[in-house]
C-alpha positions as CSV (number, residue, x, y, z in Angstrom):
1,M,61.9,76.3,134.4
2,F,58.4,77.5,134.0
3,M,57.7,81.1,133.2
4,T,55.6,83.2,135.5
5,D,52.4,84.8,134.3
6,Q,54.2,88.2,134.2
7,Q,57.0,86.7,132.1
8,M,54.6,85.1,129.7
9,L,52.7,88.4,129.3
10,S,56.0,90.3,128.7
11,S,57.0,87.7,126.1
12,N,53.7,87.9,124.3
13,L,53.8,91.7,124.2
14,S,57.4,91.5,122.8
15,Q,56.3,89.1,120.1
16,S,53.3,91.2,119.3
17,T,55.5,94.3,119.0
18,E,58.0,92.6,116.7
19,R,55.1,91.4,114.4
20,E,53.8,94.9,114.3
21,K,57.2,96.3,113.4
22,R,57.6,93.7,110.6
23,R,54.1,94.6,109.3
24,Q,54.9,98.4,109.3
25,Y,58.3,98.0,107.6
26,G,56.8,95.5,105.1
27,F,54.2,98.2,104.2
28,L,57.1,100.7,103.7
29,A,59.0,98.3,101.5
30,L,55.9,97.6,99.4
31,L,55.2,101.3,99.0
32,L,58.8,102.0,97.8
33,I,58.9,99.0,95.5
34,A,55.6,100.2,94.0
35,H,57.1,103.7,93.6
36,I,60.1,102.4,91.8
37,A,58.0,100.1,89.5
38,I,55.6,102.9,88.6
39,F,58.4,105.4,88.2
40,L,60.3,103.2,85.8
41,A,57.1,102.3,83.9
42,Q,56.5,106.0,83.2
43,L,60.1,106.9,82.0
44,P,59.1,107.6,78.4
45,T,56.8,110.4,79.6
46,S,59.2,111.8,82.2
47,Y,62.6,111.2,80.6
48,E,61.2,112.9,77.6
49,F,62.8,115.1,74.9
50,A,60.1,117.9,75.1
51,N,60.3,118.1,78.9
52,F,64.0,119.2,78.9
53,V,64.1,121.1,75.6
54,F,60.8,123.2,75.8
55,F,59.6,123.1,79.4
56,D,60.6,123.8,83.0
57,P,62.9,120.8,83.8
58,G,65.2,122.1,81.1
59,V,65.0,125.5,82.6
60,T,66.1,124.1,86.0
61,L,69.3,122.7,84.4
62,R,69.9,126.0,82.7
63,T,69.4,127.8,86.0
64,D,72.1,125.6,87.6
65,K,74.5,126.5,84.8
66,L,73.8,130.2,85.3
67,I,74.6,129.9,89.0
68,A,77.8,128.1,88.2
69,Q,78.7,131.0,85.9
70,G,78.3,133.4,88.8
71,Y,74.8,134.8,88.1
72,L,72.5,135.5,91.1
73,P,68.8,134.4,91.2
74,T,66.3,137.3,91.8
75,V,69.1,139.7,90.9
76,D,70.5,138.7,87.5
77,F,67.5,136.5,86.4
78,G,64.0,135.9,87.5
79,Y,63.3,133.1,89.9
80,P,60.0,132.5,91.8
81,Y,61.0,130.2,94.6
82,S,63.3,130.2,97.6
83,L,67.0,129.4,97.1
84,L,67.8,126.3,99.1
85,P,66.6,124.0,96.2
86,L,69.2,125.7,94.0
87,M,71.9,124.9,96.5
88,L,70.8,121.3,96.7
89,G,70.6,121.1,93.0
90,R,74.2,122.5,92.7
91,A,75.5,119.8,95.0
92,F,73.4,117.0,93.3
93,F,74.4,118.0,89.8
94,A,78.0,118.3,90.8
95,L,77.9,114.7,92.0
96,F,75.8,113.2,89.2
97,G,76.2,115.6,86.3
98,R,74.0,118.4,85.0
99,T,71.9,116.1,82.9
100,P,68.3,115.0,82.4
101,A,69.2,111.7,83.9
102,A,70.4,113.4,87.1
103,Y,67.2,115.4,87.2
104,I,65.1,112.3,87.0
105,L,67.1,110.6,89.7
106,F,66.6,113.6,92.0
107,M,62.8,113.3,91.3
108,A,62.8,109.6,92.2
109,L,64.6,110.2,95.5
110,A,62.6,113.2,96.5
111,E,59.4,111.4,95.8
112,A,60.5,108.5,98.0
113,L,60.8,111.0,100.8
114,I,57.2,112.0,100.3
115,L,56.1,108.4,100.4
116,I,58.0,107.9,103.7
117,G,56.0,110.7,105.1
118,L,52.8,109.1,104.0
119,W,54.0,105.9,105.5
120,R,54.6,107.6,108.9
121,L,51.0,108.8,108.9
122,A,49.4,105.5,107.9
123,R,51.7,102.8,109.3
124,Q,49.6,102.2,112.4
125,S,46.4,102.0,110.4
126,G,44.8,98.8,109.2
127,W,45.6,97.1,106.0
128,L,42.7,98.7,104.1
129,V,44.0,102.2,104.8
130,A,47.5,101.0,103.7
131,A,46.0,99.7,100.5
132,F,44.3,103.1,100.0
133,V,47.7,104.8,100.3
134,I,49.3,102.4,97.7
135,A,46.4,102.9,95.3
136,A,46.5,106.7,95.8
137,M,50.2,106.9,95.4
138,P,50.2,107.9,91.7
139,H,47.8,110.7,92.6
140,A,50.0,111.8,95.6
141,I,53.1,112.1,93.5
142,I,53.8,112.6,89.8
143,P,56.8,111.1,87.9
144,V,58.5,114.4,87.2
145,Y,57.8,117.8,88.7
146,V,58.5,121.1,86.9
147,H,61.2,122.0,89.4
148,L,63.3,120.6,92.2
149,T,61.3,122.8,94.5
150,H,58.0,120.9,94.3
151,P,58.8,117.4,95.5
152,L,61.0,118.9,98.3
153,E,58.2,121.1,99.5
154,A,55.7,118.2,99.3
155,A,58.1,116.0,101.4
156,L,58.6,118.6,104.1
157,I,54.8,119.3,104.3
158,V,53.9,115.6,104.6
159,H,56.5,115.0,107.3
160,T,55.2,118.2,109.1
161,I,51.7,116.6,109.0
162,A,53.1,113.3,110.3
163,D,54.8,115.1,113.2
164,L,51.7,117.0,114.0
165,S,49.7,113.8,114.2
166,A,52.2,112.4,116.6
167,G,52.0,115.5,118.8
168,R,55.5,116.8,117.9
169,R,54.4,120.4,117.2
170,A,57.8,121.9,117.9
171,R,59.4,119.7,115.3
172,A,56.5,120.3,112.9
173,L,57.0,124.0,113.1
174,A,60.7,123.6,112.5
175,L,60.0,121.6,109.3
176,A,57.5,124.3,108.2
177,T,60.1,126.9,108.8
178,A,62.7,125.0,106.7
179,C,60.0,124.7,104.0
180,L,59.9,128.5,103.7
181,F,63.4,128.3,102.3
182,I,62.2,125.8,99.7
183,K,59.0,127.5,98.5
184,P,57.5,130.5,100.3
185,S,53.8,129.8,99.9
186,M,52.1,127.0,101.7
187,A,54.8,126.9,104.4
188,Y,53.6,130.4,105.6
189,V,50.1,129.1,105.9
190,L,51.1,125.8,107.6
191,G,53.4,127.6,110.1
192,F,50.8,130.2,111.0
193,L,48.1,127.5,111.7
194,I,50.5,125.5,113.9
195,L,51.3,128.7,115.8
196,V,47.6,129.6,116.3
197,L,46.5,126.2,117.4
198,T,49.5,125.9,119.8
199,I,48.7,129.3,121.4
200,V,45.0,128.3,121.7
201,R,46.0,125.1,123.4
202,L,48.4,126.9,125.8
203,I,45.7,129.3,126.8
204,R,43.1,126.6,127.3
205,Q,45.4,124.5,129.4
206,R,46.7,127.6,131.3
207,E,50.3,126.7,130.6
208,S,53.1,129.2,131.2
209,W,54.5,131.2,128.3
210,N,57.9,129.6,129.0
211,S,56.6,126.5,127.4
212,F,55.7,128.5,124.3
213,W,59.3,129.8,123.9
214,R,60.6,126.3,124.3
215,F,58.1,125.3,121.5
216,L,59.4,128.1,119.3
217,R,63.1,127.4,119.8
218,P,63.6,124.6,117.2
219,A,61.8,126.7,114.5
220,L,63.9,129.8,115.3
221,L,67.1,127.9,115.2
222,T,66.1,126.2,111.9
223,G,65.2,129.6,110.4
224,I,68.5,131.1,111.5
225,I,70.5,128.2,110.1
226,C,68.7,128.2,106.8
227,L,69.0,132.0,106.5
228,A,72.7,131.9,107.2
229,I,73.4,129.1,104.7
230,S,71.4,130.7,101.9
231,S,72.9,134.2,102.6
232,A,76.4,132.8,102.7
233,Y,76.0,131.3,99.2
234,F,73.7,133.8,97.4
235,G,73.8,136.9,99.7
236,L,71.3,138.3,102.1
237,I,69.3,140.4,99.5
238,P,68.6,137.5,97.1
239,T,67.7,135.3,100.0
240,I,65.2,137.8,101.5
241,S,63.8,138.6,98.1
242,A,63.1,135.0,97.4
243,L,61.3,134.6,100.7
244,I,58.7,137.2,99.7
245,P,56.4,135.6,97.1
246,I,55.7,138.7,95.1
247,N,57.0,137.4,91.8
248,G,54.7,134.4,91.9
249,A,51.7,136.4,92.8
250,Q,52.4,138.8,89.9
251,S,52.8,135.9,87.5
252,Y,49.5,134.3,88.6
253,K,47.7,137.6,88.0
254,A,49.3,138.2,84.6
255,L,48.6,134.7,83.3
256,G,45.0,134.6,84.6
257,F,45.7,131.8,86.9
258,G,43.2,130.6,89.5
259,F,40.8,127.8,90.5
260,F,37.9,129.6,88.9
261,A,39.9,131.0,86.1
262,N,42.6,129.2,84.1
263,G,42.5,126.2,86.4
264,R,38.7,125.7,85.9
265,T,39.0,123.1,83.1
266,F,40.5,120.6,85.6
267,W,37.4,120.3,87.6
268,L,34.9,121.4,85.0
269,P,36.1,120.2,81.6
270,K,34.8,121.5,78.3
271,V,32.9,118.4,77.1
272,S,29.5,118.2,75.6
273,S,27.8,115.1,76.9
274,A,27.0,113.3,80.1
275,I,29.0,110.3,79.0
276,Q,32.1,112.4,78.4
277,F,31.7,113.9,81.8
278,A,31.4,110.5,83.4
279,K,34.5,109.2,81.5
280,Y,36.5,112.3,82.5
281,Y,35.7,112.1,86.2
282,S,36.1,108.4,86.4
283,L,39.2,107.8,84.3
284,T,41.3,110.9,85.2
285,P,42.6,112.2,88.5
286,A,39.9,114.8,88.6
287,G,37.2,112.5,90.0
288,F,39.4,111.1,92.8
289,W,40.7,114.6,93.6
290,I,37.1,116.0,93.9
291,V,36.0,113.1,96.1
292,C,39.1,113.5,98.4
293,T,38.4,117.3,98.6
294,L,34.8,116.6,99.8
295,L,36.1,114.1,102.3
296,I,38.8,116.4,103.7
297,A,36.2,119.1,104.0
298,M,34.0,116.8,106.1
299,F,37.0,115.6,108.2
300,G,38.0,119.2,108.8
301,V,34.6,120.4,109.9
302,V,34.1,117.5,112.2
303,S,37.6,117.9,113.7
304,L,37.0,121.6,114.2
305,T,33.8,121.0,116.2
306,K,35.6,118.4,118.3
307,L,38.4,120.9,119.0
308,A,35.8,123.2,120.5
309,N,35.4,120.8,123.3
310,A,39.0,119.6,123.9
311,A,42.4,119.8,122.2
312,A,43.6,116.6,120.4
313,D,46.6,116.2,118.1
314,K,44.6,114.2,115.5
315,Y,41.8,116.7,115.2
316,E,44.3,119.6,115.1
317,T,46.1,117.8,112.3
318,L,43.0,117.3,110.2
319,T,41.8,120.9,110.8
320,I,45.2,122.1,109.6
321,V,45.3,119.9,106.5
322,A,41.7,120.8,105.5
323,T,42.4,124.6,105.9
324,C,45.7,124.3,103.9
325,H,43.9,122.5,101.1
326,F,41.2,125.1,100.7
327,I,43.6,128.0,101.0
328,F,45.5,126.2,98.1
329,L,42.3,126.1,96.1
330,L,41.4,129.7,96.6
331,T,44.9,131.2,96.5
332,F,47.6,129.0,95.0
333,F,45.7,127.0,92.4
334,G,46.9,128.2,89.0
335,W,46.5,126.2,85.9
336,P,44.8,122.8,85.3
337,G,47.9,120.9,86.3
338,S,48.2,122.6,89.6
339,W,46.2,119.9,91.4
340,A,49.4,117.8,91.5
341,Y,51.5,120.3,93.5
342,Y,49.6,119.7,96.8
343,S,48.0,116.3,96.1
344,S,50.3,114.6,98.5
345,L,48.9,116.9,101.3
346,L,45.4,115.9,100.2
347,V,46.1,112.2,100.1
348,A,47.9,112.4,103.5
349,G,44.9,114.1,105.1
350,V,42.3,111.7,103.7
351,A,44.4,108.6,104.6
352,F,44.8,110.0,108.2
353,G,41.1,110.9,108.4
354,L,40.0,107.4,107.2
355,S,42.0,106.0,110.2
356,V,41.0,108.6,112.8
357,F,37.3,108.4,112.1
358,R,37.4,104.6,111.5
359,V,35.5,104.9,108.2
360,R,33.6,101.9,107.1
361,P,35.6,99.4,105.1
362,A,33.1,99.6,102.2
363,L,33.8,103.3,101.8
364,I,37.6,102.8,101.9
365,A,37.3,100.0,99.3
366,A,35.3,102.4,97.1
367,M,38.0,105.0,97.5
368,I,40.6,102.5,96.4
369,L,38.6,101.7,93.3
370,I,38.1,105.4,92.5
371,A,41.9,105.9,92.9
372,L,42.7,103.0,90.6
373,A,40.2,104.1,88.0
374,G,41.5,107.6,88.1
375,N,44.9,106.5,86.7
376,A,43.4,104.8,83.6
377,E,44.1,107.8,81.3
378,R,47.7,108.2,82.6
379,F,48.4,104.5,82.1
380,Q,47.0,104.6,78.6
381,I,49.2,107.6,77.8
382,T,52.2,105.6,79.2
383,A,51.3,102.6,77.1
384,N,51.1,104.7,74.0
385,A,54.5,106.4,74.9
386,W,56.2,103.0,75.1
387,K,54.7,102.1,71.7
388,W,55.3,105.3,69.8
389,M,58.3,107.0,71.4
390,K,61.9,106.0,70.9
391,R,65.3,107.1,72.2
392,S,67.9,108.2,69.6
393,P,71.1,110.2,69.3
394,E,69.1,112.9,67.6
395,S,67.1,113.4,70.9
396,A,70.2,113.1,73.1
397,G,69.0,109.7,74.3
398,L,65.7,111.1,75.5
399,W,62.4,109.6,74.5
400,A,60.7,111.4,71.6
401,F,58.2,110.9,68.9
402,L,59.6,110.2,65.4
403,N,58.5,113.6,64.0
404,Q,60.2,115.4,66.9
405,Q,63.5,113.5,66.2
406,E,63.2,114.3,62.5
407,E,62.4,118.0,63.0
408,W,65.2,118.4,65.5
409,N,67.7,116.7,63.2
410,H,67.0,119.2,60.5
């Protein structure tokens, strides 16, 4: 039997769809494989003795022990974030042990969730944007965050942005609401911006307010469920206290944090020559981060002007990302390492903007090269760590320099 023209067209469309699905999932597989490879390559600098003995990852394990002993965060000891990460940590450490290895495993899994969000944003873009996402991946995530909170927050924010780009504003607001119970900072900004742009769209399109309440329903339900779960475990007062970011603001002020204060040396290093400046901006994340900041500013301004004429999901998304990034700079940026906390948001926005505005391939290729060069210092540090750091019983199986092992042994 011969196929009709309509059957042939349907068959061709089906084959094209299957090829596109294979391409998209191949991109996801490549992204996750690259994540695993880079994560394992950096184990000496993440599964490190100093991280868990002197710094915040060790504090996270200690916090879990305090909760197991019946102490309450924000009541019996200070704690600057929302409480759901502590509940997730309790469950995770109960399954895998309250150990540095379990902490590192949690990081790897949470970071994979961030990458899946980036994939959702870029999967329908061309291969060059996909290559940009892979090259920028070490900037979007870091091997080990200082607390369980940070990769969870980043994952929720990136998936919120992905939903916004697809026009799923109700689900995006629900994710932003859930993010409040992870870390009460950027989630407030993100949720507020989604609400404002949704109200503007409703007014311009003269829709009934019934549609607005339908839009709010998933977020309200999410908030009620998260509040009930957290309150049932920790109590209502600790839960509400954690949702008000007063402690974090007080800490920032006391420590002199800020983009133009303590954090200034990230974007304006204390070096003495033009060559040193050039090396710093080209071989560290700073150069790539600054270029991405300039790009997201341009994408945001252009998107905002286009929104003045007509509403569009893609322009709303880029406007929100740009606004969030600059609020981060002016409000949440603390110390020189703060750039990493919302770098996934920045990379997500730039990748989406490159696709939306169909930026010339030469510029995308240049961005890929800048991203790769910006990892040079980190890769050099990693190579030196493999060379000079060792695991031993004295360091509890964690990587440490020889002098650290000797000092701890005494």
